[in-house]
C-alpha positions as CSV (number, residue, x, y, z in Angstrom):
1,X,4.4,-83.3,15.0
2,X,4.2,-79.9,16.6
3,X,3.0,-79.9,20.2
4,X,-0.1,-77.9,21.2
5,X,0.4,-75.0,23.6
6,X,-1.0,-74.3,27.1
7,X,-1.3,-71.0,28.9
8,X,-2.1,-70.7,32.5
9,X,-0.8,-68.9,35.6
10,X,-1.4,-67.0,38.8
11,X,-1.7,-63.5,40.1
12,X,1.3,-62.8,42.4
13,X,-0.6,-61.8,45.5
14,X,1.4,-64.0,47.9
15,X,2.5,-67.6,48.6
16,X,0.7,-70.4,46.7
17,X,-1.4,-72.9,48.7
18,X,-2.9,-76.3,48.5
19,X,-5.9,-74.9,46.6
20,X,-3.5,-73.8,43.8
21,X,-2.0,-77.2,43.8
22,X,-5.2,-79.2,43.3
23,X,-6.7,-76.6,41.1
24,X,-3.9,-76.2,38.6
25,X,-0.3,-76.9,39.7
26,X,-0.6,-80.6,39.7
27,X,-2.0,-80.5,36.2
28,X,0.8,-78.2,35.0
29,X,3.5,-80.6,36.2
30,X,1.9,-83.5,34.4
31,X,1.3,-81.6,31.2
32,X,4.9,-80.4,30.6
33,X,6.0,-83.4,28.6
34,X,2.9,-83.5,26.4
35,X,2.4,-79.8,25.7
36,X,4.4,-76.7,25.1
37,X,3.6,-74.8,28.3
38,X,3.6,-71.1,29.1
39,X,3.1,-70.1,32.7
40,X,2.3,-66.5,33.3
41,X,2.9,-64.6,36.6
42,X,0.1,-62.1,36.0
43,X,1.1,-59.0,37.9
44,X,-0.9,-56.6,35.8
45,X,-4.1,-58.5,36.9
46,X,-3.3,-57.7,40.5
47,X,-4.0,-54.0,39.8
48,X,-7.7,-54.7,39.2
49,X,-8.2,-55.3,42.9
50,X,-5.0,-54.1,44.5
51,X,-3.9,-50.9,42.8
52,X,-2.5,-49.3,46.0
53,X,1.2,-48.5,46.1
54,X,2.0,-50.9,49.0
55,X,0.7,-53.8,47.0
56,X,2.7,-52.8,43.9
57,X,5.8,-52.5,46.1
58,X,5.3,-56.1,47.2
59,X,5.0,-57.5,43.7
60,X,8.8,-58.2,43.2
61,X,8.9,-60.4,46.3
62,X,5.6,-62.1,45.4
63,X,6.8,-62.8,41.8
64,X,9.9,-64.5,43.2
65,X,7.8,-66.5,45.7
66,X,5.5,-67.7,42.9
67,X,8.5,-68.8,40.8
68,X,9.9,-70.7,43.8
69,X,6.6,-72.4,44.4
70,X,6.5,-73.4,40.7
71,X,10.0,-74.9,40.8
72,X,9.3,-76.6,44.1
73,X,6.2,-78.3,42.7
74,X,8.1,-79.6,39.7
75,X,7.7,-77.1,36.9
76,X,10.9,-77.4,34.9
77,X,12.1,-74.1,33.2
78,X,13.9,-76.2,30.6
79,X,10.6,-77.6,29.4
80,X,8.2,-74.7,30.3
81,X,8.2,-70.9,29.9
82,X,7.7,-69.0,33.2
83,X,7.3,-65.3,32.5
84,X,6.3,-61.9,33.9
85,X,3.2,-60.4,32.3
86,X,4.1,-56.7,32.8
87,X,7.4,-57.2,31.1
88,X,5.7,-58.2,27.8
89,X,4.2,-54.9,26.6
90,X,2.5,-56.5,23.6
91,X,-0.1,-57.9,25.9
92,X,-1.5,-54.4,26.5
93,X,-1.6,-53.5,22.9
94,X,-3.4,-56.8,21.9
95,X,-5.8,-56.3,24.8
96,X,-6.7,-52.8,23.4
97,X,-7.6,-54.4,20.0
98,X,-9.7,-57.0,21.7
99,X,-11.6,-54.4,23.8
100,X,-13.4,-53.4,20.6
101,X,-14.6,-56.9,19.9
102,X,-16.8,-57.5,22.9
103,X,-19.5,-55.5,24.7
104,X,-19.9,-54.3,28.2
105,X,-23.2,-56.3,28.7
106,X,-21.3,-59.4,27.7
107,X,-18.5,-58.8,30.2
108,X,-21.0,-57.9,32.9
109,X,-22.4,-61.5,32.7
110,X,-19.1,-63.0,33.8
111,X,-20.0,-64.2,37.3
112,X,-16.6,-64.3,38.9
113,X,-16.0,-60.5,38.3
114,X,-18.7,-59.5,40.9
115,X,-17.3,-62.1,43.3
116,X,-13.8,-60.6,42.9
117,X,-15.1,-57.1,43.5
118,X,-16.9,-58.3,46.6
119,X,-13.9,-60.1,47.9
120,X,-11.8,-57.0,47.5
121,X,-14.4,-54.8,49.1
122,X,-15.0,-52.8,45.9
123,X,-18.5,-51.3,45.8
124,X,-18.4,-50.1,42.1
125,X,-16.8,-52.1,39.3
126,X,-13.6,-50.5,38.0
127,X,-13.1,-50.4,34.3
128,X,-10.0,-52.6,34.7
129,X,-11.8,-55.3,36.6
130,X,-14.6,-55.3,34.1
131,X,-12.0,-55.8,31.4
132,X,-10.1,-58.5,33.3
133,X,-11.3,-61.2,30.9
134,X,-10.2,-59.2,27.9
135,X,-6.7,-58.8,29.2
136,X,-6.8,-62.4,30.1
137,X,-7.8,-63.2,26.4
138,X,-4.7,-61.3,25.3
139,X,-2.6,-63.4,27.8
140,X,-4.0,-66.6,26.3
141,X,-3.8,-65.7,22.7
142,X,-0.5,-63.9,22.7
143,X,1.4,-67.3,22.8
144,X,-1.3,-68.7,20.6
145,X,-2.4,-71.2,23.2
146,X,-4.7,-74.1,22.3
147,X,-5.6,-75.1,25.9
148,X,-6.2,-73.3,29.2
149,X,-6.1,-75.3,32.4
150,X,-8.6,-73.7,34.8
151,X,-10.9,-74.4,37.7
152,X,-14.6,-74.5,37.1
153,X,-15.0,-70.9,38.3
154,X,-12.9,-69.6,35.5
155,X,-14.4,-71.5,32.5
156,X,-16.5,-68.4,31.8
157,X,-13.3,-66.4,31.3
158,X,-12.0,-68.9,28.7
159,X,-15.4,-68.6,26.9
160,X,-14.8,-64.9,26.6
161,X,-11.4,-65.6,25.0
162,X,-13.0,-68.1,22.6
163,X,-15.6,-65.5,21.5
164,X,-12.9,-62.8,21.0
165,X,-10.7,-65.2,19.0
166,X,-13.7,-66.2,16.8
167,X,-14.7,-62.6,16.3
168,X,-11.1,-61.5,15.4
169,X,-10.8,-64.4,12.9
170,X,-14.1,-63.6,11.4
171,X,-13.3,-59.9,10.8
172,X,-9.6,-60.2,9.8
173,X,-8.9,-63.8,8.8
174,X,-7.7,-66.8,10.7
175,X,-5.0,-65.6,13.1
176,X,-5.6,-67.2,16.5
177,X,-6.5,-70.7,17.6
178,X,-9.8,-70.9,19.5
179,X,-8.6,-72.3,22.8
180,X,-10.4,-74.9,24.9
181,X,-10.7,-74.9,28.7
182,X,-9.1,-77.9,30.4
183,X,-11.0,-78.2,33.7
184,X,-9.3,-79.6,36.7
185,X,-10.8,-83.0,37.7
186,X,-10.7,-82.1,41.4
187,X,-12.0,-78.5,41.3
188,X,-11.5,-75.9,44.0
189,X,-10.4,-76.9,47.5
190,X,-12.6,-75.7,50.4
191,X,-10.8,-73.5,53.0
192,X,-9.9,-74.8,56.4
193,X,-12.9,-72.8,57.8
194,X,-15.3,-74.8,55.6
195,X,-17.0,-71.6,54.4
196,X,-15.3,-70.7,51.1
197,X,-12.6,-71.9,48.7
198,X,-9.1,-71.7,50.1
199,X,-7.8,-68.1,50.0
200,X,-4.9,-66.2,51.6
201,X,-7.2,-63.1,52.2
202,X,-9.6,-65.2,54.2
203,X,-6.9,-66.8,56.3
204,X,-8.2,-70.3,55.6
205,X,-5.3,-71.6,53.6
206,X,-2.4,-74.1,54.0
207,X,0.5,-72.9,52.0
208,X,2.9,-75.0,50.1
209,X,5.8,-73.5,52.0
210,X,4.3,-73.9,55.5
211,X,6.5,-75.8,57.9
212,X,5.4,-79.0,59.6
213,X,4.3,-77.4,62.8
214,X,2.2,-74.8,61.0
215,X,0.5,-77.4,59.0
216,X,-0.3,-79.4,62.1
217,X,-1.7,-76.3,63.8
218,X,-3.9,-75.4,60.9
219,X,-5.2,-78.9,60.5
220,X,-6.1,-79.2,64.2
221,X,-8.1,-76.0,64.0
222,X,-10.0,-77.1,60.9
223,X,-13.8,-77.0,60.6
224,X,-15.5,-80.4,60.7
225,X,-19.1,-81.4,61.4
226,X,-20.7,-78.8,63.7
227,X,-23.4,-81.2,64.9
228,X,-20.8,-83.6,66.3
229,X,-20.4,-82.6,69.9
230,X,-18.4,-85.8,70.9
231,X,-16.6,-88.7,69.4
232,X,-19.4,-91.2,69.9
233,X,-21.9,-89.1,67.9
234,X,-22.1,-90.3,64.2
235,X,-20.7,-87.6,61.9
236,X,-21.2,-86.5,58.3
237,X,-18.4,-87.2,55.9
238,X,-19.9,-85.5,52.8
239,X,-18.9,-81.9,52.6
240,X,-16.6,-82.2,55.6
241,X,-13.4,-80.3,54.8
242,X,-11.2,-82.7,56.7
243,X,-12.3,-85.7,54.6
244,X,-12.1,-83.6,51.4
245,X,-8.4,-83.0,52.2
246,X,-7.9,-86.7,53.0
247,X,-9.4,-87.6,49.5
248,X,-7.1,-85.1,47.8
249,X,-3.8,-85.7,49.7
250,X,-3.8,-89.0,51.6
251,X,-2.5,-91.8,49.4
252,X,-3.5,-94.5,51.8
253,X,-7.1,-95.0,50.5
254,X,-7.7,-97.9,52.8
255,X,-7.0,-95.7,55.8
256,X,-9.3,-93.0,54.5
257,X,-12.2,-95.4,53.9
258,X,-11.7,-96.8,57.4
259,X,-11.8,-93.3,58.9
260,X,-14.9,-92.5,57.0
261,X,-16.7,-95.6,58.1
262,X,-15.8,-95.1,61.8
263,X,-16.7,-91.4,61.6
264,X,-20.2,-92.2,60.3
265,X,-20.5,-94.8,63.0
266,X,-19.3,-92.5,65.8
267,X,-16.3,-94.6,66.7
268,X,-13.5,-92.2,65.9
269,X,-12.8,-88.7,67.2
270,X,-12.0,-85.6,65.2
271,X,-8.5,-85.5,66.8
272,X,-7.5,-88.8,65.3
273,X,-8.9,-87.9,61.9
274,X,-7.0,-84.6,61.9
275,X,-3.8,-86.1,63.2
276,X,-3.7,-88.6,60.3
277,X,-4.5,-85.8,57.9
278,X,-1.7,-83.6,59.2
279,X,0.7,-86.6,58.8
280,X,-0.5,-87.2,55.2
281,X,-0.2,-83.5,54.3
282,X,3.3,-83.1,55.8
283,X,4.4,-86.3,53.9
284,X,3.0,-84.7,50.7
285,X,4.6,-81.3,51.4
286,X,8.0,-82.6,52.5
287,X,9.6,-83.0,49.0
288,X,8.0,-79.7,47.9
289,X,9.6,-77.9,50.9
290,X,12.9,-79.5,50.3
291,X,13.0,-78.5,46.6
292,X,11.9,-75.0,47.5
293,X,14.7,-74.7,50.1
294,X,17.2,-75.9,47.6
295,X,16.2,-73.4,44.9
296,X,15.9,-70.6,47.4
297,X,19.4,-71.2,48.6
298,X,20.7,-70.5,45.1
299,X,20.7,-66.7,45.1
300,X,19.0,-65.1,42.0
301,X,17.9,-68.4,40.5
302,X,14.2,-67.7,40.7
303,X,14.7,-64.3,39.1
304,X,16.9,-65.8,36.4
305,X,14.2,-68.3,35.5
306,X,11.5,-65.5,35.2
307,X,14.0,-63.3,33.3
308,X,14.9,-66.0,30.7
309,X,11.3,-67.1,30.4
310,X,10.2,-63.5,29.8
311,X,12.7,-63.0,27.0
312,X,11.4,-66.2,25.4
313,X,7.8,-65.0,25.7
314,X,8.8,-61.6,24.2
315,X,9.8,-63.3,21.0
316,X,6.5,-65.0,20.8
317,X,4.6,-61.8,21.6
318,X,6.3,-59.8,18.9
319,X,5.6,-62.4,16.3
320,X,1.9,-62.7,17.4
321,X,1.3,-59.0,17.6
322,X,2.9,-58.5,14.2
323,X,0.6,-61.1,12.7
324,X,-2.4,-59.6,14.3
325,X,-1.7,-56.1,13.1
326,X,-1.0,-57.3,9.6
327,X,-4.3,-59.2,9.5
328,X,-6.1,-56.1,10.8
329,X,-4.4,-53.8,8.4
330,X,-3.0,-51.7,11.3
331,X,0.6,-52.4,10.2
332,X,-0.1,-50.7,6.9
333,X,-1.0,-47.4,8.6
334,X,2.4,-46.9,10.1
335,X,4.2,-48.4,7.1
336,X,2.6,-45.8,4.9
337,X,3.4,-43.0,7.2
338,X,7.0,-44.0,7.7
339,X,7.6,-44.6,4.0
340,X,6.1,-41.2,3.1
341,X,8.1,-39.5,5.8
342,X,11.4,-41.2,4.7
343,X,10.8,-40.2,1.1
344,X,10.1,-36.6,2.1
345,X,13.3,-36.4,4.1
346,X,15.3,-37.8,1.2
347,X,13.8,-35.3,-1.2
348,X,14.6,-32.4,1.2
349,X,18.2,-33.7,1.6
350,X,18.6,-33.6,-2.2
351,X,17.2,-30.1,-2.3
352,X,14.2,-31.1,-4.4
């Protein structure tokens, strides 16, 4: 029985962090054996909010860093395809076809686009950012994915893809599967500042590659309960970032429940709660850091993984685009022109 396919990935804007792990990376590692997985390093998507030359010049290093993080977390290139978006030109052509199947008002209703613009300090919506979900639809449908693992904030993007796939199939015949969103059970991880989801740009992230001392420093500076001025004051556990991290990463559930009970009773200080969190996080990150160091020591390995995966994806992309153009009738246009041109050349060569 043929396995179903998954497409998901990341924009290479820097090192990956714990938010990426709980939001998608943990799912990806688990799903490798059950599904045929395609993991995209979506560098074209970075241009929607970071088109400046200095950001483009940083892409090569960021792509390598993302690949290393993937490998360190347990993604196996022998079982999964890791590829570079910009090196698969078919995605742009398929995106162009899809642009004509959805309206501007529909795209304007995707809530995360305005959030992305605000986060990047963009006052007016660029055409590329408005069309982000359309390019994303091409990413998803090019390998003919059936499932898209996403966080709750990206479900609306997958719905755009579903609408485009249905519209294409209605107009031109069944060509694409209509993919389903696979929503992470945990959802997004709040940043260390407690004010937003974890993000490199907000400097509220703990990165998968952070060393032990850095993790300790970031944990000890974490936001907790602002109303708790001393250890003997009962504190709030719900919505407290430190306890959210304990729930996500501390495997000792008895310890976590004990800390929660004492925190609510005002019999444990923030220092102890944070120290135990730092210990749990470093225990979780140790094997990831070790694997990352091993792969990083093998010169060119990460680049080779992306290169081989991209070649594999190009095969899929050519087949999918060919099928889409045939269904649309676009292939017949060039076939007719080329056939007539070749016939004309042959006649001239014969002096007819």
